[in-house]
Predicted model as a PDB file, atoms N, CA, C, CB and O in Angstrom, pLDDT in the B-factor column:
MODEL        1                                                                  
ATOM      1  N   MET A   1       0.841  -1.175   0.000  1.00 46.00           N  
ATOM      2  CA  MET A   1       0.000   0.000   0.000  1.00 46.00           C  
ATOM      3  C   MET A   1       0.888   1.241   0.000  1.00 46.00           C  
ATOM      4  CB  MET A   1      -0.958  -0.003   1.216  1.00 46.00           C  
ATOM      5  O   MET A   1       1.772   1.373   0.846  1.00 46.00           O  
ATOM      6  N   THR A   2       0.659   2.132  -0.928  1.00 58.00           N  
ATOM      7  CA  THR A   2       1.433   3.369  -0.973  1.00 58.00           C  
ATOM      8  C   THR A   2       0.685   4.467  -0.240  1.00 58.00           C  
ATOM      9  CB  THR A   2       1.720   3.790  -2.431  1.00 58.00           C  
ATOM     10  O   THR A   2      -0.542   4.550  -0.289  1.00 58.00           O  
ATOM     11  N   ARG A   3       1.431   5.284   0.422  1.00 76.00           N  
ATOM     12  CA  ARG A   3       0.829   6.406   1.134  1.00 76.00           C  
ATOM     13  C   ARG A   3       0.630   7.556   0.171  1.00 76.00           C  
ATOM     14  CB  ARG A   3       1.701   6.842   2.333  1.00 76.00           C  
ATOM     15  O   ARG A   3       1.487   7.832  -0.668  1.00 76.00           O  
ATOM     16  N   GLN A   4      -0.496   8.220   0.293  1.00 84.00           N  
ATOM     17  CA  GLN A   4      -0.773   9.354  -0.568  1.00 84.00           C  
ATOM     18  C   GLN A   4      -0.110  10.605  -0.006  1.00 84.00           C  
ATOM     19  CB  GLN A   4      -2.286   9.562  -0.721  1.00 84.00           C  
ATOM     20  O   GLN A   4       0.145  10.709   1.194  1.00 84.00           O  
ATOM     21  N   LEU A   5       0.158  11.533  -0.881  1.00 89.00           N  
ATOM     22  CA  LEU A   5       0.746  12.802  -0.484  1.00 89.00           C  
ATOM     23  C   LEU A   5      -0.386  13.789  -0.236  1.00 89.00           C  
ATOM     24  CB  LEU A   5       1.737  13.337  -1.569  1.00 89.00           C  
ATOM     25  O   LEU A   5      -0.857  14.452  -1.160  1.00 89.00           O  
ATOM     26  N   VAL A   6      -0.822  13.883   1.019  1.00 90.00           N  
ATOM     27  CA  VAL A   6      -1.881  14.813   1.430  1.00 90.00           C  
ATOM     28  C   VAL A   6      -1.429  15.553   2.672  1.00 90.00           C  
ATOM     29  CB  VAL A   6      -3.223  14.065   1.694  1.00 90.00           C  
ATOM     30  O   VAL A   6      -0.708  15.006   3.506  1.00 90.00           O  
ATOM     31  N   ARG A   7      -1.860  16.809   2.791  1.00 90.00           N  
ATOM     32  CA  ARG A   7      -1.528  17.603   3.965  1.00 90.00           C  
ATOM     33  C   ARG A   7      -2.461  17.212   5.106  1.00 90.00           C  
ATOM     34  CB  ARG A   7      -1.630  19.124   3.658  1.00 90.00           C  
ATOM     35  O   ARG A   7      -3.673  17.400   4.999  1.00 90.00           O  
ATOM     36  N   PRO A   8      -1.920  16.673   6.196  1.00 86.00           N  
ATOM     37  CA  PRO A   8      -2.768  16.223   7.308  1.00 86.00           C  
ATOM     38  C   PRO A   8      -3.391  17.400   8.057  1.00 86.00           C  
ATOM     39  CB  PRO A   8      -1.955  15.365   8.280  1.00 86.00           C  
ATOM     40  O   PRO A   8      -2.852  18.507   8.056  1.00 86.00           O  
ATOM     41  N   ARG A   9      -4.507  17.152   8.681  1.00 85.00           N  
ATOM     42  CA  ARG A   9      -5.166  18.196   9.483  1.00 85.00           C  
ATOM     43  C   ARG A   9      -4.461  18.391  10.827  1.00 85.00           C  
ATOM     44  CB  ARG A   9      -6.648  17.838   9.715  1.00 85.00           C  
ATOM     45  O   ARG A   9      -4.464  19.492  11.377  1.00 85.00           O  
ATOM     46  N   ARG A  10      -3.870  17.343  11.342  1.00 85.00           N  
ATOM     47  CA  ARG A  10      -3.163  17.424  12.628  1.00 85.00           C  
ATOM     48  C   ARG A  10      -1.665  17.414  12.386  1.00 85.00           C  
ATOM     49  CB  ARG A  10      -3.567  16.253  13.563  1.00 85.00           C  
ATOM     50  O   ARG A  10      -1.191  16.795  11.434  1.00 85.00           O  
ATOM     51  N   GLY A  11      -0.922  18.092  13.237  1.00 77.00           N  
ATOM     52  CA  GLY A  11       0.528  18.104  13.139  1.00 77.00           C  
ATOM     53  C   GLY A  11       1.059  19.177  12.206  1.00 77.00           C  
ATOM     54  O   GLY A  11       2.235  19.157  11.843  1.00 77.00           O  
ATOM     55  N   ARG A  12       0.214  20.102  11.820  1.00 81.00           N  
ATOM     56  CA  ARG A  12       0.632  21.178  10.929  1.00 81.00           C  
ATOM     57  C   ARG A  12       1.351  22.265  11.711  1.00 81.00           C  
ATOM     58  CB  ARG A  12      -0.574  21.765  10.187  1.00 81.00           C  
ATOM     59  O   ARG A  12       1.048  22.505  12.879  1.00 81.00           O  
ATOM     60  N   MET A  13       2.295  22.911  11.067  1.00 84.00           N  
ATOM     61  CA  MET A  13       2.904  24.113  11.634  1.00 84.00           C  
ATOM     62  C   MET A  13       2.352  25.330  10.891  1.00 84.00           C  
ATOM     63  CB  MET A  13       4.470  24.056  11.540  1.00 84.00           C  
ATOM     64  O   MET A  13       1.715  26.193  11.495  1.00 84.00           O  
ATOM     65  N   ILE A  14       2.594  25.398   9.601  1.00 85.00           N  
ATOM     66  CA  ILE A  14       2.091  26.512   8.804  1.00 85.00           C  
ATOM     67  C   ILE A  14       0.979  26.013   7.889  1.00 85.00           C  
ATOM     68  CB  ILE A  14       3.231  27.166   7.978  1.00 85.00           C  
ATOM     69  O   ILE A  14      -0.174  26.423   8.017  1.00 85.00           O  
ATOM     70  N   SER A  15       1.330  25.140   6.980  1.00 89.00           N  
ATOM     71  CA  SER A  15       0.305  24.640   6.061  1.00 89.00           C  
ATOM     72  C   SER A  15       0.267  23.117   5.983  1.00 89.00           C  
ATOM     73  CB  SER A  15       0.536  25.206   4.682  1.00 89.00           C  
ATOM     74  O   SER A  15      -0.654  22.557   5.388  1.00 89.00           O  
ATOM     75  N   GLY A  16       1.231  22.449   6.561  1.00 90.00           N  
ATOM     76  CA  GLY A  16       1.247  20.992   6.559  1.00 90.00           C  
ATOM     77  C   GLY A  16       2.072  20.363   5.459  1.00 90.00           C  
ATOM     78  O   GLY A  16       2.022  19.147   5.273  1.00 90.00           O  
ATOM     79  N   VAL A  17       2.835  21.165   4.719  1.00 93.00           N  
ATOM     80  CA  VAL A  17       3.637  20.621   3.623  1.00 93.00           C  
ATOM     81  C   VAL A  17       4.728  19.703   4.164  1.00 93.00           C  
ATOM     82  CB  VAL A  17       4.262  21.758   2.792  1.00 93.00           C  
ATOM     83  O   VAL A  17       4.911  18.596   3.658  1.00 93.00           O  
ATOM     84  N   CYS A  18       5.446  20.147   5.175  1.00 92.00           N  
ATOM     85  CA  CYS A  18       6.515  19.313   5.748  1.00 92.00           C  
ATOM     86  C   CYS A  18       5.950  18.041   6.371  1.00 92.00           C  
ATOM     87  CB  CYS A  18       7.306  20.105   6.805  1.00 92.00           C  
ATOM     88  O   CYS A  18       6.551  16.972   6.265  1.00 92.00           O  
ATOM     89  N   SER A  19       4.797  18.157   7.018  1.00 92.00           N  
ATOM     90  CA  SER A  19       4.159  16.977   7.594  1.00 92.00           C  
ATOM     91  C   SER A  19       3.739  15.991   6.515  1.00 92.00           C  
ATOM     92  CB  SER A  19       2.950  17.381   8.428  1.00 92.00           C  
ATOM     93  O   SER A  19       3.868  14.780   6.694  1.00 92.00           O  
ATOM     94  N   ALA A  20       3.240  16.499   5.401  1.00 93.00           N  
ATOM     95  CA  ALA A  20       2.824  15.630   4.303  1.00 93.00           C  
ATOM     96  C   ALA A  20       4.014  14.886   3.710  1.00 93.00           C  
ATOM     97  CB  ALA A  20       2.119  16.444   3.217  1.00 93.00           C  
ATOM     98  O   ALA A  20       3.932  13.688   3.441  1.00 93.00           O  
ATOM     99  N   ILE A  21       5.112  15.595   3.508  1.00 93.00           N  
ATOM    100  CA  ILE A  21       6.308  14.958   2.943  1.00 93.00           C  
ATOM    101  C   ILE A  21       6.871  13.931   3.915  1.00 93.00           C  
ATOM    102  CB  ILE A  21       7.381  16.013   2.603  1.00 93.00           C  
ATOM    103  O   ILE A  21       7.256  12.834   3.511  1.00 93.00           O  
ATOM    104  N   ALA A  22       6.921  14.286   5.196  1.00 92.00           N  
ATOM    105  CA  ALA A  22       7.435  13.350   6.195  1.00 92.00           C  
ATOM    106  C   ALA A  22       6.566  12.101   6.289  1.00 92.00           C  
ATOM    107  CB  ALA A  22       7.521  14.028   7.561  1.00 92.00           C  
ATOM    108  O   ALA A  22       7.081  10.988   6.390  1.00 92.00           O  
ATOM    109  N   GLN A  23       5.266  12.285   6.256  1.00 91.00           N  
ATOM    110  CA  GLN A  23       4.351  11.154   6.348  1.00 91.00           C  
ATOM    111  C   GLN A  23       4.460  10.264   5.104  1.00 91.00           C  
ATOM    112  CB  GLN A  23       2.905  11.650   6.526  1.00 91.00           C  
ATOM    113  O   GLN A  23       4.450   9.038   5.215  1.00 91.00           O  
ATOM    114  N   ARG A  24       4.563  10.870   3.942  1.00 92.00           N  
ATOM    115  CA  ARG A  24       4.624  10.114   2.684  1.00 92.00           C  
ATOM    116  C   ARG A  24       5.883   9.256   2.589  1.00 92.00           C  
ATOM    117  CB  ARG A  24       4.564  11.067   1.496  1.00 92.00           C  
ATOM    118  O   ARG A  24       5.829   8.110   2.142  1.00 92.00           O  
ATOM    119  N   PHE A  25       7.032   9.824   3.017  1.00 91.00           N  
ATOM    120  CA  PHE A  25       8.299   9.118   2.891  1.00 91.00           C  
ATOM    121  C   PHE A  25       8.772   8.485   4.201  1.00 91.00           C  
ATOM    122  CB  PHE A  25       9.349  10.060   2.384  1.00 91.00           C  
ATOM    123  O   PHE A  25       9.922   8.062   4.312  1.00 91.00           O  
ATOM    124  N   ASN A  26       7.874   8.424   5.195  1.00 92.00           N  
ATOM    125  CA  ASN A  26       8.137   7.775   6.478  1.00 92.00           C  
ATOM    126  C   ASN A  26       9.400   8.346   7.142  1.00 92.00           C  
ATOM    127  CB  ASN A  26       8.282   6.255   6.284  1.00 92.00           C  
ATOM    128  O   ASN A  26      10.300   7.610   7.546  1.00 92.00           O  
ATOM    129  N   MET A  27       9.433   9.668   7.240  1.00 93.00           N  
ATOM    130  CA  MET A  27      10.546  10.376   7.858  1.00 93.00           C  
ATOM    131  C   MET A  27      10.035  11.142   9.076  1.00 93.00           C  
ATOM    132  CB  MET A  27      11.228  11.339   6.843  1.00 93.00           C  
ATOM    133  O   MET A  27       8.829  11.249   9.294  1.00 93.00           O  
ATOM    134  N   SER A  28      10.946  11.658   9.846  1.00 94.00           N  
ATOM    135  CA  SER A  28      10.595  12.490  10.979  1.00 94.00           C  
ATOM    136  C   SER A  28      10.167  13.874  10.489  1.00 94.00           C  
ATOM    137  CB  SER A  28      11.779  12.597  11.963  1.00 94.00           C  
ATOM    138  O   SER A  28      10.805  14.453   9.610  1.00 94.00           O  
ATOM    139  N   ARG A  29       9.073  14.402  11.069  1.00 92.00           N  
ATOM    140  CA  ARG A  29       8.629  15.748  10.700  1.00 92.00           C  
ATOM    141  C   ARG A  29       9.679  16.782  11.058  1.00 92.00           C  
ATOM    142  CB  ARG A  29       7.306  16.088  11.388  1.00 92.00           C  
ATOM    143  O   ARG A  29       9.875  17.752  10.326  1.00 92.00           O  
ATOM    144  N   ALA A  30      10.354  16.582  12.176  1.00 94.00           N  
ATOM    145  CA  ALA A  30      11.387  17.522  12.603  1.00 94.00           C  
ATOM    146  C   ALA A  30      12.536  17.578  11.608  1.00 94.00           C  
ATOM    147  CB  ALA A  30      11.912  17.141  13.979  1.00 94.00           C  
ATOM    148  O   ALA A  30      13.072  18.654  11.340  1.00 94.00           O  
ATOM    149  N   LEU A  31      12.916  16.439  11.061  1.00 96.00           N  
ATOM    150  CA  LEU A  31      13.994  16.400  10.074  1.00 96.00           C  
ATOM    151  C   LEU A  31      13.601  17.134   8.793  1.00 96.00           C  
ATOM    152  CB  LEU A  31      14.367  14.950   9.755  1.00 96.00           C  
ATOM    153  O   LEU A  31      14.398  17.892   8.240  1.00 96.00           O  
ATOM    154  N   VAL A  32      12.391  16.913   8.329  1.00 94.00           N  
ATOM    155  CA  VAL A  32      11.930  17.585   7.113  1.00 94.00           C  
ATOM    156  C   VAL A  32      11.845  19.093   7.354  1.00 94.00           C  
ATOM    157  CB  VAL A  32      10.550  17.026   6.664  1.00 94.00           C  
ATOM    158  O   VAL A  32      12.231  19.879   6.488  1.00 94.00           O  
ATOM    159  N   ARG A  33      11.351  19.498   8.507  1.00 93.00           N  
ATOM    160  CA  ARG A  33      11.284  20.924   8.834  1.00 93.00           C  
ATOM    161  C   ARG A  33      12.677  21.536   8.929  1.00 93.00           C  
ATOM    162  CB  ARG A  33      10.529  21.136  10.150  1.00 93.00           C  
ATOM    163  O   ARG A  33      12.896  22.655   8.465  1.00 93.00           O  
ATOM    164  N   LEU A  34      13.607  20.821   9.519  1.00 94.00           N  
ATOM    165  CA  LEU A  34      14.984  21.305   9.615  1.00 94.00           C  
ATOM    166  C   LEU A  34      15.610  21.462   8.233  1.00 94.00           C  
ATOM    167  CB  LEU A  34      15.827  20.351  10.467  1.00 94.00           C  
ATOM    168  O   LEU A  34      16.274  22.464   7.969  1.00 94.00           O  
ATOM    169  N   LEU A  35      15.410  20.497   7.358  1.00 93.00           N  
ATOM    170  CA  LEU A  35      15.931  20.593   5.995  1.00 93.00           C  
ATOM    171  C   LEU A  35      15.301  21.759   5.237  1.00 93.00           C  
ATOM    172  CB  LEU A  35      15.684  19.288   5.241  1.00 93.00           C  
ATOM    173  O   LEU A  35      15.967  22.405   4.428  1.00 93.00           O  
ATOM    174  N   THR A  36      14.033  22.031   5.492  1.00 91.00           N  
ATOM    175  CA  THR A  36      13.366  23.166   4.867  1.00 91.00           C  
ATOM    176  C   THR A  36      13.967  24.476   5.351  1.00 91.00           C  
ATOM    177  CB  THR A  36      11.864  23.134   5.155  1.00 91.00           C  
ATOM    178  O   THR A  36      14.208  25.383   4.555  1.00 91.00           O  
ATOM    179  N   ILE A  37      14.207  24.579   6.644  1.00 91.00           N  
ATOM    180  CA  ILE A  37      14.807  25.797   7.201  1.00 91.00           C  
ATOM    181  C   ILE A  37      16.213  26.007   6.654  1.00 91.00           C  
ATOM    182  CB  ILE A  37      14.845  25.727   8.738  1.00 91.00           C  
ATOM    183  O   ILE A  37      16.587  27.129   6.314  1.00 91.00           O  
ATOM    184  N   VAL A  38      16.985  24.941   6.568  1.00 93.00           N  
ATOM    185  CA  VAL A  38      18.335  25.038   5.994  1.00 93.00           C  
ATOM    186  C   VAL A  38      18.254  25.475   4.536  1.00 93.00           C  
ATOM    187  CB  VAL A  38      19.081  23.683   6.108  1.00 93.00           C  
ATOM    188  O   VAL A  38      19.058  26.293   4.090  1.00 93.00           O  
ATOM    189  N   GLY A  39      17.307  24.945   3.802  1.00 91.00           N  
ATOM    190  CA  GLY A  39      17.118  25.329   2.411  1.00 91.00           C  
ATOM    191  C   GLY A  39      16.755  26.802   2.260  1.00 91.00           C  
ATOM    192  O   GLY A  39      17.202  27.459   1.320  1.00 91.00           O  
ATOM    193  N   VAL A  40      15.961  27.314   3.164  1.00 91.00           N  
ATOM    194  CA  VAL A  40      15.579  28.727   3.124  1.00 91.00           C  
ATOM    195  C   VAL A  40      16.771  29.612   3.476  1.00 91.00           C  
ATOM    196  CB  VAL A  40      14.408  29.001   4.090  1.00 91.00           C  
ATOM    197  O   VAL A  40      17.050  30.589   2.781  1.00 91.00           O  
ATOM    198  N   LEU A  41      17.465  29.272   4.546  1.00 93.00           N  
ATOM    199  CA  LEU A  41      18.546  30.132   5.039  1.00 93.00           C  
ATOM    200  C   LEU A  41      19.765  30.148   4.126  1.00 93.00           C  
ATOM    201  CB  LEU A  41      18.963  29.686   6.413  1.00 93.00           C  
ATOM    202  O   LEU A  41      20.354  31.206   3.907  1.00 93.00           O  
ATOM    203  N   PHE A  42      20.148  29.009   3.596  1.00 90.00           N  
ATOM    204  CA  PHE A  42      21.386  28.936   2.851  1.00 90.00           C  
ATOM    205  C   PHE A  42      21.226  28.976   1.331  1.00 90.00           C  
ATOM    206  CB  PHE A  42      22.094  27.705   3.228  1.00 90.00           C  
ATOM    207  O   PHE A  42      22.136  29.410   0.625  1.00 90.00           O  
ATOM    208  N   PHE A  43      20.100  28.535   0.836  1.00 86.00           N  
ATOM    209  CA  PHE A  43      19.962  28.430  -0.616  1.00 86.00           C  
ATOM    210  C   PHE A  43      18.822  29.268  -1.178  1.00 86.00           C  
ATOM    211  CB  PHE A  43      19.756  26.998  -0.999  1.00 86.00           C  
ATOM    212  O   PHE A  43      18.903  29.724  -2.319  1.00 86.00           O  
ATOM    213  N   GLY A  44      17.777  29.479  -0.413  1.00 84.00           N  
ATOM    214  CA  GLY A  44      16.656  30.293  -0.859  1.00 84.00           C  
ATOM    215  C   GLY A  44      15.672  29.588  -1.769  1.00 84.00           C  
ATOM    216  O   GLY A  44      14.629  30.156  -2.095  1.00 84.00           O  
ATOM    217  N   TRP A  45      15.967  28.375  -2.185  1.00 84.00           N  
ATOM    218  CA  TRP A  45      15.086  27.652  -3.094  1.00 84.00           C  
ATOM    219  C   TRP A  45      13.855  27.093  -2.401  1.00 84.00           C  
ATOM    220  CB  TRP A  45      15.838  26.535  -3.752  1.00 84.00           C  
ATOM    221  O   TRP A  45      12.873  26.763  -3.066  1.00 84.00           O  
ATOM    222  N   ALA A  46      13.885  26.982  -1.104  1.00 85.00           N  
ATOM    223  CA  ALA A  46      12.806  26.306  -0.390  1.00 85.00           C  
ATOM    224  C   ALA A  46      11.513  27.120  -0.349  1.00 85.00           C  
ATOM    225  CB  ALA A  46      13.247  25.993   1.014  1.00 85.00           C  
ATOM    226  O   ALA A  46      10.429  26.544  -0.263  1.00 85.00           O  
ATOM    227  N   ILE A  47      11.609  28.428  -0.408  1.00 89.00           N  
ATOM    228  CA  ILE A  47      10.392  29.245  -0.328  1.00 89.00           C  
ATOM    229  C   ILE A  47       9.491  29.031  -1.538  1.00 89.00           C  
ATOM    230  CB  ILE A  47      10.753  30.725  -0.208  1.00 89.00           C  
ATOM    231  O   ILE A  47       8.314  28.719  -1.354  1.00 89.00           O  
ATOM    232  N   PRO A  48       9.984  29.183  -2.769  1.00 92.00           N  
ATOM    233  CA  PRO A  48       9.074  28.933  -3.904  1.00 92.00           C  
ATOM    234  C   PRO A  48       8.625  27.472  -4.010  1.00 92.00           C  
ATOM    235  CB  PRO A  48       9.752  29.340  -5.200  1.00 92.00           C  
ATOM    236  O   PRO A  48       7.501  27.199  -4.430  1.00 92.00           O  
ATOM    237  N   VAL A  49       9.483  26.553  -3.637  1.00 90.00           N  
ATOM    238  CA  VAL A  49       9.107  25.137  -3.663  1.00 90.00           C  
ATOM    239  C   VAL A  49       8.022  24.866  -2.625  1.00 90.00           C  
ATOM    240  CB  VAL A  49      10.340  24.236  -3.403  1.00 90.00           C  
ATOM    241  O   VAL A  49       7.067  24.143  -2.907  1.00 90.00           O  
ATOM    242  N   TYR A  50       8.159  25.436  -1.432  1.00 90.00           N  
ATOM    243  CA  TYR A  50       7.175  25.263  -0.361  1.00 90.00           C  
ATOM    244  C   TYR A  50       5.815  25.807  -0.791  1.00 90.00           C  
ATOM    245  CB  TYR A  50       7.648  25.965   0.929  1.00 90.00           C  
ATOM    246  O   TYR A  50       4.790  25.153  -0.601  1.00 90.00           O  
ATOM    247  N   VAL A  51       5.810  27.001  -1.369  1.00 93.00           N  
ATOM    248  CA  VAL A  51       4.549  27.610  -1.813  1.00 93.00           C  
ATOM    249  C   VAL A  51       3.916  26.780  -2.929  1.00 93.00           C  
ATOM    250  CB  VAL A  51       4.786  29.060  -2.297  1.00 93.00           C  
ATOM    251  O   VAL A  51       2.702  26.578  -2.940  1.00 93.00           O  
ATOM    252  N   ALA A  52       4.724  26.304  -3.855  1.00 95.00           N  
ATOM    253  CA  ALA A  52       4.194  25.469  -4.933  1.00 95.00           C  
ATOM    254  C   ALA A  52       3.590  24.179  -4.393  1.00 95.00           C  
ATOM    255  CB  ALA A  52       5.293  25.147  -5.943  1.00 95.00           C  
ATOM    256  O   ALA A  52       2.523  23.756  -4.836  1.00 95.00           O  
ATOM    257  N   LEU A  53       4.269  23.556  -3.441  1.00 93.00           N  
ATOM    258  CA  LEU A  53       3.735  22.327  -2.845  1.00 93.00           C  
ATOM    259  C   LEU A  53       2.481  22.600  -2.037  1.00 93.00           C  
ATOM    260  CB  LEU A  53       4.783  21.667  -1.959  1.00 93.00           C  
ATOM    261  O   LEU A  53       1.582  21.760  -1.991  1.00 93.00           O  
ATOM    262  N   TRP A  54       2.404  23.756  -1.403  1.00 93.00           N  
ATOM    263  CA  TRP A  54       1.222  24.162  -0.644  1.00 93.00           C  
ATOM    264  C   TRP A  54       0.014  24.220  -1.575  1.00 93.00           C  
ATOM    265  CB  TRP A  54       1.451  25.536   0.045  1.00 93.00           C  
ATOM    266  O   TRP A  54      -1.089  23.830  -1.192  1.00 93.00           O  
ATOM    267  N   ILE A  55       0.222  24.704  -2.787  1.00 94.00           N  
ATOM    268  CA  ILE A  55      -0.854  24.815  -3.760  1.00 94.00           C  
ATOM    269  C   ILE A  55      -1.211  23.454  -4.359  1.00 94.00           C  
ATOM    270  CB  ILE A  55      -0.461  25.786  -4.865  1.00 94.00           C  
ATOM    271  O   ILE A  55      -2.388  23.162  -4.575  1.00 94.00           O  
ATOM    272  N   VAL A  56      -0.204  22.623  -4.626  1.00 94.00           N  
ATOM    273  CA  VAL A  56      -0.396  21.365  -5.345  1.00 94.00           C  
ATOM    274  C   VAL A  56      -0.907  20.232  -4.458  1.00 94.00           C  
ATOM    275  CB  VAL A  56       0.896  20.949  -5.985  1.00 94.00           C  
ATOM    276  O   VAL A  56      -1.779  19.469  -4.873  1.00 94.00           O  
ATOM    277  N   ILE A  57      -0.374  20.115  -3.244  1.00 92.00           N  
ATOM    278  CA  ILE A  57      -0.745  18.991  -2.375  1.00 92.00           C  
ATOM    279  C   ILE A  57      -2.127  19.236  -1.772  1.00 92.00           C  
ATOM    280  CB  ILE A  57       0.312  18.789  -1.249  1.00 92.00           C  
ATOM    281  O   ILE A  57      -2.347  20.264  -1.131  1.00 92.00           O  
ATOM    282  N   PRO A  58      -3.049  18.314  -1.968  1.00 92.00           N  
ATOM    283  CA  PRO A  58      -4.393  18.513  -1.419  1.00 92.00           C  
ATOM    284  C   PRO A  58      -4.426  18.325   0.095  1.00 92.00           C  
ATOM    285  CB  PRO A  58      -5.374  17.554  -2.077  1.00 92.00           C  
ATOM    286  O   PRO A  58      -3.615  17.599   0.669  1.00 92.00           O  
ATOM    287  N   SER A  59      -5.376  18.992   0.717  1.00 90.00           N  
ATOM    288  CA  SER A  59      -5.575  18.842   2.157  1.00 90.00           C  
ATOM    289  C   SER A  59      -6.365  17.579   2.429  1.00 90.00           C  
ATOM    290  CB  SER A  59      -6.298  20.070   2.750  1.00 90.00           C  
ATOM    291  O   SER A  59      -7.121  17.113   1.577  1.00 90.00           O  
ATOM    292  N   GLU A  60      -6.193  17.036   3.598  1.00 85.00           N  
ATOM    293  CA  GLU A  60      -6.862  15.794   3.994  1.00 85.00           C  
ATOM    294  C   GLU A  60      -8.353  15.995   4.140  1.00 85.00           C  
ATOM    295  CB  GLU A  60      -6.286  15.268   5.298  1.00 85.00           C  
ATOM    296  O   GLU A  60      -9.073  15.052   4.468  1.00 85.00           O  
TER     297      GLU A  60                                                      
ENDMDL                                                                          
END                                                                             
């Protein structure tokens, strides 16, 4: 059974994108959030990617 990529209603911080990715790939939410913060601070690519995923990933 494959897990769907949906933003959960519980465990959200801002919009649930990091929670959705962590849940889909069976990772820690804290790790995904940390990688997102590192991406924002050092590379800047995470902001447009985060917004795009917020729009694309459906809510639960």
